C-alpha positions in Angstrom: -16.7 -15.7 23.5 -15.0 -12.4 24.2 -12.4 -14.4 26.2 -11.6 -16.6 23.2 -11.4 -13.6 20.9 -8.8 -12.1 23.3 -6.8 -15.4 23.3 -6.9 -15.6 19.5 -5.8 -11.9 19.2 -2.8 -12.5 21.6 -1.8 -15.7 19.7 -2.0 -13.9 16.3 0.0 -11.0 17.7 2.7 -13.4 18.9 2.6 -15.1 15.5 3.0 -11.8 13.8 6.0 -10.8 16.0 7.7 -14.2 15.4 7.2 -13.9 11.7 8.7 -10.4 11.7 11.7 -11.5 13.8 12.5 -14.8 12.0 11.7 -13.6 8.4 12.6 -9.9 8.5 14.9 -8.9 11.4 17.0 -12.1 11.4 15.8 -14.0 8.3 16.1 -17.8 8.4 17.6 -19.6 5.5 14.8 -21.3 3.6 16.3 -21.1 0.1 20.0 -21.5 -1.0 19.8 -18.4 -3.3 20.2 -15.3 -0.9 18.1 -13.1 -3.2 15.3 -15.6 -3.5 15.5 -16.3 0.3 15.1 -12.6 1.0 12.0 -12.3 -1.2 10.4 -15.3 0.4 11.2 -14.3 3.9 9.9 -10.8 3.2 6.6 -12.2 1.9 6.2 -14.6 4.9 6.9 -11.8 7.4 4.2 -9.6 6.0 1.8 -12.5 5.6 2.0 -13.4 9.3 1.3 -9.7 10.3 -1.5 -9.5 7.7 -3.4 -12.4 9.4 -3.3 -10.3 12.6 -4.8 -7.2 11.0 -7.5 -9.2 9.1 -8.5 -10.6 12.4 -8.5 -7.1 14.0 -10.7 -5.7 11.2 -13.2 -8.5 11.8 -13.2 -7.8 15.5 -13.8 -4.1 15.1 -16.7 -4.1 12.6 -14.3 -3.6 9.7 -15.2 -6.8 7.9 -17.2 -4.8 5.4 -14.0 -3.6 3.7 -13.5 -7.2 2.3 -16.9 -7.3 0.7 -17.4 -6.7 -3.1 -20.5 -4.4 -3.3 -22.8 -4.2 -6.2 -21.3 -1.0 -7.5 -17.8 -2.6 -7.6 -17.7 -2.6 -11.5 -18.4 1.1 -11.5 -15.8 1.8 -8.9 -13.3 -0.3 -10.8 -14.0 1.9 -13.9 -13.6 5.0 -11.7 -10.2 3.7 -10.5 -8.6 3.6 -14.0 -6.6 6.8 -13.5 -5.2 5.3 -10.3 -4.1 2.2 -12.2 -2.6 4.4 -14.9 -0.3 5.9 -12.2 0.5 2.4 -11.0 1.3 1.0 -14.5 3.6 3.8 -15.6 5.7 3.2 -12.5 7.2 0.2 -14.3 10.6 1.0 -15.9 9.6 0.2 -19.5 11.9 2.4 -21.4 15.2 1.6 -19.6 14.5 -2.2 -19.9 13.7 -1.8 -23.6 16.9 0.2 -24.1 19.0 -2.3 -22.1 20.3 0.3 -19.6 18.6 -1.8 -16.9 17.9 -5.4 -16.5 15.9 -7.8 -14.2 16.4 -11.4 -13.1 13.4 -13.1 -14.7 14.0 -16.3 -12.6 13.0 -14.4 -9.5 9.8 -12.8 -10.9 7.5 -15.3 -9.1 8.9 -14.8 -5.7 9.2 -11.0 -6.3 5.5 -10.9 -7.2 4.6 -12.7 -3.9 6.9 -10.2 -2.1 5.1 -7.2 -3.6 1.7 -8.6 -2.8 2.8 -9.1 0.8 3.8 -5.5 1.0 0.6 -4.2 -0.5 -1.6 -6.5 1.5 -0.1 -5.6 4.9 0.1 -1.8 4.3 -3.4 -1.6 3.0 -4.8 -3.6 5.9 -3.0 -1.3 8.3 -3.4 2.1 6.6 -6.6 1.9 4.5 -8.1 -0.7 6.9 -7.5 -0.3 10.6 -6.1 3.3 10.7 -8.6 4.7 8.3 -11.5 3.3 10.3 -10.0 4.6 13.5 -9.6 8.1 12.0 -13.1 8.1 10.6 -14.5 7.1 14.0 -12.6 9.9 15.7 -13.9 12.4 13.1 -17.5 11.2 13.3 -19.8 14.1 12.8 -16.9 16.6 12.2 -17.0 19.1 9.4 -14.9 18.2 6.3 -14.6 14.6 7.4 -13.6 13.1 4.0 -10.9 15.8 3.5 -9.5 15.5 7.0 -9.6 11.7 6.8 -7.6 11.8 3.6 -5.0 14.3 4.9 -4.5 12.5 8.3 -4.3 9.0 6.8 -1.9 10.2 4.0 0.3 11.9 6.6 0.5 8.8 8.8 1.3 6.7 5.8 4.0 9.1 4.7 5.6 9.4 8.2 5.6 5.6 8.5 8.3 5.5 5.8 10.7 7.4 8.1 11.3 3.9 9.5 13.6 3.4 6.4 16.1 5.5 8.2 16.5 2.7 10.8 18.5 -0.5 10.5 18.4 -2.8 8.6 17.4 -0.5 5.8 19.3 2.7 6.9 18.6 4.7 3.7 20.0 8.2 3.5 17.8 11.0 4.7 17.3 12.7 1.3 16.0 9.6 -0.4 13.7 8.9 2.6 12.3 12.4 2.6 11.6 12.1 -1.1 9.9 8.8 -0.4 7.8 10.4 2.3 6.7 13.1 -0.2 5.5 10.7 -2.9 4.0 8.2 -0.4 1.9 11.1 0.9 0.5 11.6 -2.6 0.0 7.8 -3.2 -1.5 7.6 0.3 -4.0 10.3 -0.6 -4.9 8.5 -3.9 -5.4 5.2 -2.1 -7.4 6.8 0.8 -9.8 8.4 -1.6 -10.1 5.1 -3.5 -11.1 3.5 -0.2 -13.5 6.2 0.7 -15.0 5.9 -2.8 -15.2 2.1 -3.1 -15.1 0.8 0.4 -13.1 -2.2 -0.8 -9.7 -3.1 0.5 -8.9 -5.5 -2.4 -9.0 -2.7 -4.9 -6.5 -0.7 -2.8 -4.3 -3.8 -2.5 -4.3 -4.3 -6.3 -3.4 -0.7 -7.1 -0.7 -0.7 -4.5 0.7 -4.0 -5.6 0.9 -2.9 -9.3 2.5 0.4 -8.3 5.2 -1.3 -6.1 5.8 -4.1 -8.7 7.2 -1.5 -11.1 8.7 0.8 -8.6 10.7 -1.8 -6.7 11.6 -4.3 -9.4 15.0 -2.9 -10.3 16.0 -2.5 -6.6 15.1 -6.1 -5.7 15.7 -8.3 -8.7 17.5 -6.0 -11.2 20.4 -3.7 -11.9 20.7 -0.3 -13.4 18.7 2.9 -13.0 14.9 2.7 -13.5 14.6 6.4 -14.3 15.0 8.2 -17.6 13.3 11.1 -19.4 10.5 8.8 -20.7 9.8 7.5 -17.2 9.5 11.0 -15.7 7.3 12.3 -18.6 4.9 9.4 -18.2 5.0 9.7 -14.4 4.3 13.4 -14.3 1.6 13.3 -16.9 -0.3 10.4 -15.3 0.2 12.0 -11.8 -1.4 15.3 -12.9 -4.3 13.6 -14.6 -4.9 11.4 -11.6 -4.5 14.2 -9.1 -7.3 16.1 -10.9 -9.5 13.0 -10.8 -8.9 12.4 -7.1 -9.5 16.0 -6.2 -12.8 16.1 -8.0 -13.8 12.9 -6.3 -12.8 14.3 -2.9 -14.9 17.4 -3.6 -17.9 15.2 -4.4 -17.4 13.2 -1.3 -17.2 16.4 0.7 -20.5 17.6 -0.9 -22.3 14.3 -0.3 -21.1 14.3 3.4 -22.3 17.9 3.8 -25.7 17.0 2.5 -25.9 13.9 4.7 -25.0 16.1 7.8 -27.7 18.6 7.0 
């Protein structure tokens, strides 16, 4: 059985690499519209890699992250401040004022694209990596806090890859992205520690990216104005307090369990 598991892992790894090469590095032409083709290829690339990481989680005793526990409704209620941060990331005011616009014809493919991003990144960072970090910190003091900091830092540093081709963003925008992805990574890590459900993290992440990337991928104009920043800062402060209180509670519960 272990032999077959290794074979399947290798085959899924090859599938993931092929999907990345043919749908991301050198995208094949599946649709005549280049923008639509880019979105579809982006989704397929991430879907192929996601299958690999789902398999790896099942092979490393991580299948529990896919299960909806009995306390899920309570955890969902707890996560409302996180959803607040995600929802205000949508550029409502500039779209209403007409200073920015989106191509509504691409909204379906764009939604798939965003789901693909959220699914893959959560499987990797709040799935495989979080479980590895927790295992390394097993029995250590301040495990919830250290897990949150380490996983957030890894998630943040991962976005330095945007300095590389084909993205090749300028260093100032990438460093800014690393800063806010550290904060978002902390929020999602605590969400995972609290609820132990990968789907909740995927949903929050997808909603956040849906608003944050929509102008970049299927629109034009600037997504930011004074209303956006006021809503963002207000929701971020409220959510940060909520996350910190939860992390302190997790730390207290972990201390009690160790003693």
